[in-house]
C-alpha positions, 0 to 999 in steps of 0.5 A: 489074521493078526488084529491089532487095536491102537489107542482105539476109542469111541465118544458118542455125543450125549442124548440129552440136549440139554446137560450136553455133554460126551459119552466115552462108550471105549476110552484108548483101546490099545490090544493085540489079538494074536492070529488064530486065537479066540478072545472073550470081551468081557464086562457088564452091560455098557462097559463097551464089549459090543462097541469094540465089536462094533468099530472091528468090523466096520459098522461104527467108526472109530473116533480116535485110534485105528484098527489093524488086520496084519498089516494092511491099515482097515479103519477106514474100509467098509465093512464088506472090505473087511474080510469079516464074519459077524454073528449076531445075539438075534441070528438075523437069519432070513425068516424066507429063506432054506437054511442053504439059502441063508449060508449060499447068500454072503456068496452069492454077493461076491463081485470080480475075482471073489465070484464062484460059480454054481458048484464052487456055491453049493460046495463050500455051503455043503462043507461049513454046514458039515463042520457046524452040523445041520447039514441034514437041515438044509431044506427047513426054514428057520421057523423050523429049527430050534434056537441051537440049530439057527445059532447054528446056521448063523455061524455057517452063514459067517464063515462061509465067506471064509472071513478073515475074522470072525466076530460074534455078539453075545451069539448063546444069550437068547439060549437055554442053559443046556444050550449055551453049554452045549452050543459054547462048545461047539463054537470052541471047536469049529475056532479050532477047526478053522484056525480063524481069529475069533472074537468073541464079546459076552457078560457071562465070566464063565462062558467066557473064561470057558472057551476063550485062548485069551480075555479082555476085561472091560469097564465102561469103556477101559480095559481092566485086565488082559490074561488067560483066563486062569491068570486073570482069576488067579491074579485080578489086579484091581478089586473090580476084576477080583468081584467080576470074575468067579462063581460064586462071587469072592468074598469081600472084607473091609480089613487092615493091616498093621505091623506086617499083619492082616487084620480082618475084624480083630482076629489076625489072619494071615502075614503081610511082610512088607505091607505098610500099616494102612485100611485095606480091602480084601477078597477071599475066594470061595476056595481060599477056606480051610476048615480048622479048629484052630484056625485064625479067623472065625465066623458065625456058622449059618448052613452047609449045603451039601453040592455032590464033591464039594461043599459050600459052608454059609457063614457071616462076618461083622466085617464083611460085605456080602449078605453072607460068605460061601466058602468051598471046600472037600465034601471029606470035611465033616461040617459040625453044625451044633456048633455056633461058629466055624475057623479057618486058615486062609490060604495065602495065594487065594487072599487080594488085598486093595488099596481102601481109595482105589482099589487097586491091588496090594502085592505081599 
């Protein structure tokens, strides 16, 4: 099911009556989610991603704009009539019901032409339980399950109605690190097996990039960039997107362009033909550094952290906006720790230049 958002806006009145004013949670959001894809809504707390999800679900009414499921305008439809499955952050399972009863509950509330026989409901519940691999837990209650198992029950309950659209609101945030990894792989497997259009809200960029077909990066209610995860990482449109994506985060420097050359501090580090002379902000991905005894970029060497196949070199530079510079290089590189400085050659496709004032990308 294709989901189309047209100029979607949500404005809340200010809670401070003395100050007044309004809070724009989502501002003119236009985006088309292709049929059968998993889309990650990504951004820091307060960026409007959950509000967007709740407007798609019908739990919140847009201040402006329209929502389409395929050709159907669902903007004014109630939640139960939209054909959505919604999984909350806290699972929201019924504690007095067994796993089977929790999964069956949405089917038992179907009316009219959609009403199912008891046998059909049990068959559907069993199919979905097998899909999320909890079919052996059907007689247990939520208190007898681990966090990961409870999350699977919540997903099964959302899927059992065969929704047109599946909505996941930070579904992994209550799990420990290992379970998060395992469960996000399960979510991706389930989504591929069902082919249901899925919208996944998270503030964890690694989570979103690992399972999403496309990501939408948001800031203060405004969409900053959309695209395939790797493409957005490799080609950020502004400094916010560049800084938000990536682990370790991008290294940011004060720089300048003069005579078609990029300078960081006093070091001329790269040719940037066609870029006008100006002060700029420079972003360099951790994998964008190559240790080179004759390299143009000089940093103060602080530490070397061996991480198996990779080595993390920790250094600093007076022009850096980060407390330390982290560069990730192949473990085959032998770093001389007796030296006080280290020289680098930079990989041009891992170096991004941004306007100092508006933080938009300057291409070279």
